[in-house]
N, C-alpha and C positions, 0 to 999 in steps of 0.2 A: 346944432340942437337936434336935428333929425337923426344924425349918426349916433349921438349920445343915447337917444331914446331906443334906437335899435339895439345897441350894445347892452343897455339895461334889460331889454326884453329877453335877449338870448341868455344873459346871465341869470335872469329869473327862471327861464325854462330849464337851464342846466341845473340850477339849484333845486328846483322842484323835482326833477328826475332823481338827483342824488338823494334828496330827502326821502323820496319814495323807496329807493333801493335800500337805504339805511333802515327805514321803518319796517320794511318787509324782511330785513335780515339778509338781503342780497349783498350788502356792502357793510359787513359787520365792523363795529368799532370795538374790537376786543381789547382786553388788557394785554399789554406787552409784558408787564411785570406786576406781580402782586404788590400791595403797599408795604412800605417799611416805615416803622415808627421811630424816627430819629430823635435823639436827645440833643437839644441845641440851646444851651445857656439857660434861659428862663421858661422854656416850654418844649413841647413836642412839635416836630414837623413831620407830617405824614406825606410820603412821596411815592408816586407810582407813575407808570408810563402807559399811555393808550396808543392804539394803532393810528389814530387820526387826531388832528387838532381839535381840542374839546374845551368846554368849560369844566370846572371841577369843584366839588363841594364835599364836605365831610359833616355828618350829623352825629353829635355826641350828646346823649341825654336830652334829646329834643331840641338842642341848639345847633344851628347850622353855621359852619365856618367855610369861607370861600377862598379860592386861589385868586387873589386880586393884586392889582398894582395901583396904588394911589387912588383907590376907589373904583377903578374899572375892573370888573371881573374878567380875568384873562381868558381869551378864547383862541389865542395864537400859539398855544403850546401843546405838545404831546406829553411832556414831562410836567407833572403837577405837584405842587408843594403847598400844603395847607397847614397853617399854624393852629395849634390847639393848646390851651393852658394845661399844665401838669394836673392841677386839681380836678379839672373837668373830666379828663379821660381816666384818671386814676379812680375817680368815684363812680363813673359810669360802667367801667369794666367791659367796654366794647364801643364800636363805632361803625358807621356805614359810610362808604364812599359812594358818590354819585358823579357821573360824568355824562356829557351830552355833546355829540359831534356838531360843530359849527360849520355850516356848509357854504353859505354865501351871504354877503350883506346885500340887502335890498336898498335901504337908505337909513341914515341916522343909526338908531339902535335896533333897527329891524333886521333880523337874520332869519334865514331858513335853518332849522335845527333838526337834528336827528332825534331818535327816541332816547330818553334818559335811562341810563343803565345804573342799577344799584347793586351793591354787594356788601354784606355785613361781615364783621370780624369781631371775635372776642379779643379782649386785651387784658393782660395781667401786668401791673407795674411791679417793680422790685418788691420782693416779699421777704422780710427778715424773720418770719416765724420759724423757719427751719434753717436759718443762716442765709447768707447771700452767695449765690452761685454765679460766677462770671466765666465767660470764655473769651480769650484774647487771641486773635489770629492776624497775621500780617504776611506780606511778601509772597502771596500766591501768584502775583503777576499775571492776572487775567485767566488763570486756570481755575475754573469753577470746581472741577473735581480733580483730586479728592478733597479740596478745601472744605466743601460743604459737609462731607462725611466726618472730617476731623472736628469741625466746629460744632457738630451735633452731640458732642460728648455728654452733656448734661441732660439731654432729652427734655422732658416736660419740667424738670427742675430748674432749667435755665432762667436766670433773672435778668441778665444783661449780656448782650453780645457786643464785643469791641472789635471793630475793623480798624486795625492799627497801621494803616498806610501801605502803599504799594499793593493794594488789592488789584489794581490794574497797572499795565505798563504803557508808558508813552502814549498819551491820549490821542490816538490818531483817528478815532471815529466815535460816533455816538454809540455804536455797538459795544465798544470797550467801556464807555461810561455806564452802559446798561449792566455791565458785569458787577458793579457794586451792588445794585439793587437785586440782581439775580442771586448773589451769594447771601445777602441778608434775608431775602424771602425764602430761600431754600432752607435756611436754619430756623427762622422765627415764624414764617408764615403770617407775618403781620400781627402777631400776638404778643410780642415781647419788645422792650425798648432796645435800640441799637445806638451805639456811640461810634462815630467815625472820626478818625484823625487822618490828615493828609500826609502821604508819603512823597518823597522827592520825585519819584517817577510820575506822580500825578500832577506835577507842575509843568509837564512838558508836552509839546506838540500841538497839533491844530485845534483841538477842542478843549484844551486845559482851562481856558477862560470860561467854559460852560460848566465846569465841575460843581460850582456852588449850587446850581439848580438841581443837581441830582443827589445831593447829600445834605445832612443836617449841619448847618452853620448859622452863626448869629447874623451873618450878612455876606454879601458877595466879596467884600474886601478883607475878610479875616476868617481864619480857621482856628483861632485860639480863643479859649473862654474858660470860665469855671461854671460848674453846675452842681445841683444838689438833688439827690434821689433818696429821699427818706434820711436814714442815718449815714448815708454815703456822700461825701463831698469829693468832687473831682476837679483837678486842674488839667486842662488839655492844652499842651504846648504845640506849636507848629514851627519846626525848624526850616521849612521851605526846602530849598535845594541843598545839596551836600558839597558843593564846590563854591569857590569864590565867584562873585558876580562877573568878573572879567574873564572867566574861563572861556576858551574858544568854543566849547560845546554849546554855549548859550547864545552865540552870535550877537552879543550886545543887547539881548532882550531880557536880562535879569536885573532886578533892583531889589533883591531880598534884604540888603543891608538896611534900607530905609524901612521896609516892612518889619524887620526884626526890632528896629529901634522903637517903633510904635508898640510892638508886643512887649518889649521890656518895660515901657512906661505903663502899660496895662497891668502887668503883674506887680509892679511897684505899688500901684493903687490897690491891688488885691491885698498885699501885705499890710498896707496902711489901714485897710478896712477889715482886719482880721476878725473883729467881733461879729461881723455880719457874713463872714466867709468861713474859713476853716475852724474858727473858734466859736461859731454860732451855736446856740443851744440845740442839743439833740444830735450833733455830729459825733459819730463814734469811729468812723473810718475815713481816712484821707488817701486818695489815690491819685498819682500823677500818671498821665498817659501822653506819650510822645513817640513818634515813629523813630527818629534818630536819637540815640541815647545822649543825654546831656553830658558834657565832658569839659575838658580844658583846652580844646583846639583853637579857641578864639576868645577874645575879651567878652563877647556877647555870651558865649556858652558859659564862661566862668561866672558872669553876672547872673545868668539863669540858675546855675547851681546854688549860688549864694541866696537867691530869692526862694528857691525851692526848699532850701535848708531851714527857712523860717516858717514853712507851711506845715510842719509836723507830719510830713508824708509817711505813711505806713509802708508803702511799696510803690516803685515806679515800674510801669509796664512799657517796654520798648520793642522794637524790631530792627529792621534795616541791615543788621550784620549777617543775617542768614545762618544763625547758629543759636544754640541753647546755652545760656549761661546765667549764673546767679552770683551776685556780689552782695555780701552783707553790708550793712551800714559802715561807711568808712573804708570800704574795700575797693573803691574805684577812683573817681576823680574828685575826691573831697566831699562826696555826698554823705550826709548824716542819716540817710534812709537806704533801705535795701533796693537793689536794682535787678530786674529780670529782663534778660534779652530772650524773647520767648517764641521764636519761630525758625524752624529749619525747613525750608520749603522744598517742594518737589524737585526743583532744579539743582538743589544741593545734595540730592540723594541719588545714588546709582540704582537703588532698588525700586524707585518709582513711588516711594511713600513720602509723607511729610508729617511734621510734628509741630504742635503749638501748645498753648498754655491754658489749663483750667485753674481757677482759683476759687477758694471758699473762705468766706469770712464768717466765723461761727464762735459765739461765746467769747468774744474779744481776741480770739486767735485767728491766724491767717495761714492757710496751707496752699501750696501750688503744686501742680502736677504737669509734667511734660507728657502729652498724650499723642497717639498716632491715629492712623486711619481706622484701625480695629478697636480703638479706644483703650488699648493696653497702655499702661503707664511705664514710661521709660525712666522717670525719676520723680521722687516725691521730695518736696522742700518744705520744711517747717519754718516759715518766715517769722511768725510770732506765736508763742505758746499761749 
């Protein structure tokens, strides 16, 4: 008993000293990344990282939302994810993040805490008044620059940023995971929605199981979903790895066949529920987003093409191949929708540049441009007049 009391006393003294240092700014709990407003199925997820383990809240229109787990406000994380309803943030036009360093537990729910830090951000949801402007980038493989320059093509007109997989390579560290937030923040500054799709490289290595904490997902167990942003309906597929589960590279640690079977069942339910999905009132555009292009390489891929063909897709956005290509409807593996492979990354170019895809949905038409670091257009594609 005596030893326990002594340990508690020293823990209290240590915590009090740390609290003083944080309060006086000697031990700052700074932002490691600015927030990113991810789109995730039926709402936004606002994600950011702090230098120290903290509690996290977001205030929208006077309502406070917390980073919690089954009722407990999380204090054990540096990466914070707070869910906010679409309608709340869209109506408010801005939000405030709050975080407070948790230093040491005294007993029960009693903690010594640092000073609460607040920071406000404006936010603009997708805006169809001048058309819909989207930028789609993938396969920069942990190279923040020039990816951030390329993806800034639309400037203030940007409505939606799509990070379409392999934003990072082989998830060997939390520093690499941070790269997703760094790219999103460099382009949107927390003021525009961001859609993330998982690439095959982001399934690999030591910290791959932590990825869902850092990006917008419906849950830790899936990266596929559908969502609605105004008149835009999106289907986000996740192909997982690009090789068979038994490939030697995976050391017996892959079970994507079972994962993809659940995904197939999910999209079968989407098709069965068309009246509340892609045929819902007000839907004008339908976009398919997936890192690895859907094709005929397996029975699952063929099934996914069959399902996507029923979704009245206007265009599919993909990456993975490290090239720029456009296939009209019927011009690839049986798709009845156009397909864009839209990223030629830095590593594929000898001149040190990279190219990705800008899209505009305007007056019922769809146009795409392959654009580079200097925002010059390599190719313009009229997908739909």
